[in-house]
C-alpha positions as CSV (number, residue, x, y, z in Angstrom):
1,M,-91.3,72.9,-49.0
2,R,-91.1,74.5,-52.4
3,E,-94.2,74.9,-54.6
4,E,-92.4,73.1,-57.5
5,Y,-89.4,70.8,-57.9
6,D,-87.3,70.4,-61.1
7,F,-86.8,66.7,-61.9
8,S,-85.7,67.3,-65.5
9,K,-82.2,66.1,-64.8
10,G,-83.3,63.2,-62.6
11,K,-82.5,59.6,-63.5
12,R,-85.2,57.0,-62.9
13,G,-84.3,54.0,-60.7
14,L,-80.8,55.4,-59.8
15,Y,-81.1,54.3,-56.2
16,S,-83.5,51.3,-56.5
17,R,-82.4,47.7,-56.4
18,D,-83.8,44.4,-57.3
19,K,-86.0,42.7,-54.6
20,K,-83.9,39.5,-54.8
21,D,-81.0,41.5,-53.3
22,L,-83.1,42.6,-50.3
23,H,-82.5,40.7,-47.1
24,F,-84.7,41.1,-44.0
25,P,-83.2,40.6,-40.6
26,V,-84.3,37.6,-38.5
27,Y,-84.5,38.2,-34.8
28,L,-83.9,35.2,-32.5
29,N,-85.4,34.6,-29.1
30,P,-82.8,35.9,-26.6
31,K,-82.5,32.4,-25.1
32,L,-81.8,30.8,-28.5
33,E,-79.4,33.6,-29.4
34,D,-77.4,33.1,-26.2
35,Y,-77.3,29.4,-26.7
36,Y,-76.1,29.5,-30.3
37,Q,-73.8,32.4,-29.7
38,K,-71.9,30.3,-27.1
39,I,-71.5,27.5,-29.6
40,A,-70.3,30.0,-32.3
41,T,-67.8,31.5,-29.9
42,K,-66.4,28.1,-29.0
43,K,-66.0,27.1,-32.7
44,N,-64.7,30.6,-33.5
45,I,-67.3,31.2,-36.2
46,D,-70.0,33.8,-36.5
47,L,-73.6,33.3,-35.3
48,N,-75.0,33.6,-38.9
49,T,-73.0,30.6,-40.0
50,I,-74.2,28.5,-37.1
51,I,-77.9,29.4,-37.7
52,N,-77.6,28.9,-41.5
53,T,-76.0,25.4,-41.0
54,I,-78.8,24.4,-38.6
55,L,-81.5,25.6,-41.0
56,E,-79.9,23.9,-43.9
57,K,-79.8,20.6,-42.0
58,E,-83.4,21.1,-41.0
59,M,-84.3,21.7,-44.7
60,E,-82.5,18.5,-45.7
61,L,-84.3,16.5,-43.0
62,H,-87.7,17.9,-44.1
63,D,-86.9,17.1,-47.7
64,S,-85.9,13.6,-46.9
65,L,-89.1,12.9,-45.1
66,S,-91.4,14.4,-47.8
């Protein structure tokens, strides 16, 4: 490492992004992933779409019961 670094031409925040754009991965139990992957394959859609649809329905159900 150098003793000193020159940051005089640096630009603050050039590579940062807003936290709202940050998405964390969600890992499914392998048994659940296999089950829903088979459904997604049969319907010719991706796994994310299946999981998001299920979670949206769960959210609607929860809201209707509240």
